Each structure stands twice: as C-alpha cells, then as structure tokens.
N, C-alpha and C positions, 0 to 999 in steps of 0.2 A: 672560261675558266676551267682549269684542271685541277684545283686543289680544293674545291667545293666537295663535300660529303656525298651528295648526290645530284648529278646534273638532270636537267630537264629533257625529255624524250628527244626533242628537236637538236638539242647540244649532243646529248650521248650517241645519237644514232645518225648525225650530219652526214656522214658518207653516205651511207643505205639511201637517205633520203635524196641525197644529190644524184647518185646513181640513178635512182629511179626515175627523178624528174628528166634526166637527160635521155633517158631512152623510153620515156613514156610518149607515146602518139595517139594515145586514145583521147576522145572527147573529155574536157574537163568542164564541170559546173563553174559557174563564173567566180572567181577569187581562188577557187581551189588549187593548192599547190600540185596536186596529184588527180589524175583521174579515178574514179570509183574503183576501177581494177586494180591500180598500182597501190590504192590504200589498202585493199585486201592483200596485196601480195605483201606489202609492207608489215601487216599484222601477222599473217599466217606463214611467213617465210616462202623461198623459193628461189630460183635461179635465174637471172637475166640473161638476154641473147649474148653479152659480151663476156658471159662467165661470171659476173658478179654475184656471191651468194648474199642472200637477204635471211636474217636470222629469225626464226620465229618469235614475235611478240607475245601471242596467244596461242596454246594448243588447245584445240577445241573444235566442234563443229563448223567446218567451213559455211555453211548455210547461216549460221548465228552472226557469222562477221558479215557476210554478203547483206543480209536484212539490215544490218545496223548501219552499214555504210550508205546503203541505198536510201534509208530514211533520211539521212542527214542531208541527201541531195534533193528532198522534198521541202514543203513548208510544215511538216510535222516535226515536233521535237522529239528526241530519243529519250526512253527511260530505260536504263541497264538494271535489271532486277535479279536478285540472287541471294543466297545465303553468304554469310562473312567467308571470305578466302577465295572467292571465284572469279578474282580479278576483274571487278567492275572499275574500280579506280585505275587499275593498269590499264584497262582496254580504253577508257574514257581519256586518259591521258594521251596514248598513242594515237587514237583518231584525232584528236585535237592538234597534235604535233605533225601528223600527216595530211590533214586538211588544210589547216590554216597556218602552220610552221609555227603555232605558239600554244603553248598548253597551260599560259600561266593566267589565264582568265578565269579564276577561279573563286566560287563562292562556297564556303564550308558550312555546311548546315548543321545548326546546333539549337538546343532549345530556346538559345539567347539570341539567336540571329535577328538583327532588327531590319525593318523595311528598307532602310537605306542601304543594306549590302545588297539587295536586289534592285532598287530603283537608283537612288544618287542621296548624298549628303551634302553639307554645307561645311566651308571652311569659316568657323565662326569669327575669326579675326577679321576677316574680308567682309562678312557679313555685317558686322558691327559698324564697320569704317565706311563700308560703300555702300550697304544694303544689298539685295538681292542681284547677280549680276552672273553672267556666264563664268568670269574668273573667280569668283565664290563657290562656284558648284563644284562638288567633288564627284565624278561620275562613277557608277559601280562598275564591276567587271563585265556586267551585262551592257551596259549602256555603251561602254567602250568596243564591246563586241559588235552591238548593232551598228555603232559609227563605222566601225573599220571593217564590217562584212567578215566576221571571224566567228569562230564557236565558241561559247562560253560553256564552262562547266560548273555544275552545282552538286555537291557531295552531300550524300545522305538527306535528300529532300524531304523524305517523312519524318525527319528530326526537327525540320523548321514549323514553328508555330502555323497553325491553319491560316490566319490572316495574312501573314506573309506570304504564304504560298500562292494565295490568291492574287497578289500584286502581279504575279507571273501572267495571268489570264490575258491582260490588254497587250501584253508584250508578245506572247504566243500567237494571239488570235489577229491583233490588229498590225502586229509588227511595229507598233510605235510606243513611246514612251512618253506620254506628257508631261510637261514641267510647267504646272499652274502659276507659280510664282515668277515666271519669266514671260508667262504667255506665250510660249513656245513647246517644241516637242523635238524627240529626236526619233528620226525614223530609220528604220533598219535598213541597210542596204544589201545587196545579193551577196550571199555567201555566210550571212548571219545565221546561226541556228544553235540550239541548246542541248547537251548531253546532260541529262541528270544521273545519279544512280540511287538506289533505295535497298536497304537490306529486307529481306523478306519476314526477317525473325522480328522486324519494329513494326509489324502490323497492330493497328490501334494505338500506336504512338501519336502520331498526326496523319489520319488517313487522307489521302489526297480527295478532294471535292470531285465530283462526277464532272463538274465543268473542265476543271483541270486535267483530269485524267483523259478527257477526249483530246487534249491538245498533244499528248504523248502517244507515240508509239512504243509499246513495252515489248522488250528484249529480254527473255530470261535467259541468263548465263548459268549453264549445269555444272556441278561438280563433276571433276574428272572421271571418264566413263570406265577406265581400268586402272589397275596397280601400275603397269607399265607407263601410261599416260602420265599419272600423278608423278611418279619417280623422275621422268622426262621433264617436267616443269618444276619439281624441286631441284633438282640437278642443275637446269639452266639459271636459275635464279640465286642458287646459293654460290655457283661460280661468278656470275654477276657481282653480287654482293662482296664476295671474296677478294676479288679485285679491287674493287672500291675501297676496301677496308686494309689493303696490303696483307691479306692472309693468303698464305701458299695452298696450293692444291696438295693434300695430304693422302699417304696411303690409307687404305680403309674407307674412302669416303663412299665409294659406290655401295659397299656392303651395308653401311651404317644408314645411307639414305633410304635404301630399300626396307630395312628394319624399322627406321621411322614411320615412314610412309603405310607399311603394314599395319603398325600398331594403331595408327589413326584411323585407318580405315575401317578395320576390325570393330574398333569402340565406337566409330561413327555409325557404322551399318549394324551393330549388335549381332554380327554373325563373323566367322572366321572366313579367310580368303578360300577356304577350300569348301566351304559352306556346309561342313559337318557338325560345328559346334556353336551353339548361341552364347553371345556374352551379353552383360549388362552395361548400358549405355550410360555414361556420366553427363553432367549438366552443362558442359563446355562445347563447343562447336567443333572442335578439332579441325580446323579449316587446313587447307593447303599452305596458306600464309603463316600459319603457326607453325607447321612442319618446317618451312624454310628458316623461320625465327630459330628453332630449336636445333636444326643442323650447323646453322652460321655461328650460334652461340657455341656448340660444339668445337668446330674448328677453331674458335678463338681459344677455347679451353685447351685443346691439344697442342695448339702452337706455343702459346704462353705458359701453360703450366704442366704440359704433357711430355711426350717423348717424340712428338712429330708424327704420331699415327692416329687417325681419328678411331676411336674405340668405343665399345659400349656405355663404358663410364664417363665419357663424354658427351653422351646425348640422353641418358636416362633421367638424369636430373631437370633437365628441359622439359622432357615428354612429362614427368610428374607434375611440374608446374603447370603446365597445358591443361592436364587430365583432372587435376585435383582443385575445383575451384570451391566445391563445399567440402570443407574439411572432414566432415563426417561421411556423408553417403558417397561422395566419389573416391574417399580413401578406401573405402570398402569395395568399391566397382572395381579400383585398381589392383587392390590385392588379390582379389578373386580372378581378374584376368592374369595376374603374374601367375599365380599358384595353378590356376586351371588350363591355361593355355601355353604361356611362356616357358613353364617349366617342362613341359612334355614336348617341346619342339625341338626337333632335331637341329643340331649346330648352333643353338641359342645359349648355350650353357653360361658363356660368359657376359650375356644380356641378362639371363635370369639373375646370376650373382649380382651384377650392378643395379639390377633393379630392386632387388631386395635390400640391397645395401641403402640406396637414398630413401627407401620407404621406412626404414628401421625408425 
C-alpha cells in the first residue's frame, strides 16, 4: 500500500531487504530472513558488493547493534533500554522487519494492558455457543510469534502491571504457553524471540521482577554522542517524514536543523556546546524524537503558511512547546537561555527575535 501514512519497515524498505537477502551468503539462524551480519548491515547501512546502497536506520555505536542482533540469535530475549527519544521503538521495528519480515506482532504496554494481550483471549460469541475450542481462542501477538517462529515486540514493558509482566516468565524460560482450558499448549518453534523496550525514566513505575529480568539481555541505547551525529539523525528522519507527508525539501533546512539540535543538546546537558556557559535544564526530556517533530512541524509551517524557506520563526514555537512543560519554572529557564545564550550568539539574531516573539 502506497497511500498509508506510515508503512511498516518491511514494506518501506522492501527493496533493501530483498537486495540484502539476494547477496547474503552467511549462515542464518532457522527462520531468519537474513544472517546476523546482514541484519546489522541493514540497521547501520553500507554498500553491497553489487553497489547497492543500504541506508542507515540507526546511527550509533556498531557494537550496540551487534550485541542486540546476537542476543536474538540465542535463547534470551532482548530488552532495549534508554531515555525517551533514543530510537528504541525504531530499532525494535527494524530488527523484527529484518529478522522475521514482520514487525506487526506488537503488544503496546500501558497501565491497563491485560494478561490476554500477552497470553490469549476468547471470542465470547464462539465460547458461549460452542464452549472452549481452538476456534474460540484469540491468540496474542506473542502466541502467534511462537507458532510461526517470529519475533514479537513489547513496547514500554515497565508500564505493564507486574502480574501481567510475570506471565512472560513461562514463555521466555520454557518457550511454551499452556492453554489449560483446552488441555493443550503452544510450543515456540525455532526463530521465536521477544524484543521489549523500556524507558529508564520510568524506573519505579512497574519494576521488572528479578526472575523476569534474568530472562532478558539488556542493551542500553545511548543518546547521540555528538552534535553532528544528532544533526544527521534528525536530518534523515525529517527527510523521510517529509516525503511521506508530501512536504518539499526547503532552503534553510540544514541551518535550522542544526540550531534546533544545538538548543536541545545545550538545554539537555545544562552546558553550551563550547563548554563555556552553564545553563539551567527544563523538566522535559528534549529528545532527538522531539527535535524531529519540531523540524517537521516547521517544514509544514514554511510550506503552507510561509515563503517556502525554513526560517527561525517556523521552528521556535515548536521548541518553546517542547521546552516549556511546567508553565512557570520551564518558562523561566527558557527566557534565561534566550537572553543569556541566544542573544549573544553570532549569526543567531533572527533566531533571537523569533524566540522573543513566541515567548512574549
């Protein structure tokens, strides 16, 4: 489908996955679409022997990706841990797309996630009419992944209630899901595994039990290590999102993206990029994902209500919305940053004027 707002990774990058599969002569774990080496290449990018370019899906330490891929080739599940905006969901989706060719076997963790979302449920019309049967059983994404030898994904694991979390223990340790009502079970076939994500800002919400934590290999996804690296990430994702939304590439984009990322990094770190000036930090996370959203919104403003050039005025309102979560304390932090840092920065006079205008 070409008219969907956002394609699944296996559809959006089908050409790259097919090219990798065609030239991948390395050993593959059973039911994997690609070898571990090819999966890492798909995520990190590279050039194939025939000249095909594989675009990077994740920009970060190679070893992090290698450890994550290797974990999924063992009997241990993978937990991707990091602060908001470190691409946990993005990496999870692309790992599932490259390994299983299917990223849709997903459980979204919330405070209201029921046990049925992890185990199975029932079609109550069938249940009342015919009693417990295979036809009445509604398999969860994990149950389907076990039967098909695919990867299942669990988003925001620590937001799921503890008793529901613990229903994973038997699945991950015994690789089986009992169905007592039918006197049967579903056993996982080779290729099955689980990728979970968790936000380390949520510690204390629903901590994992020690028994469950032992079933996971935890891989921490770091924040981008440098300004240039984060600018590269934001630029790539903004271009991808822009194409899906039919937004043109506008003049001024590179300059404004660097400014947005600079502001986010300085307020996040409490220090200017040159290391000379300390600044107060706001209560928000100011993640890379939020920077992508700010720039994408700025592109839409410049396209539909501006002069076709991405300017400071198109992004400052979005930055203000990301920074000011607490209307009193965060607004004071923002004003101090604008007057103490932005005002004195060479080449930022237009940004300073735009920032003052949206803050007034």
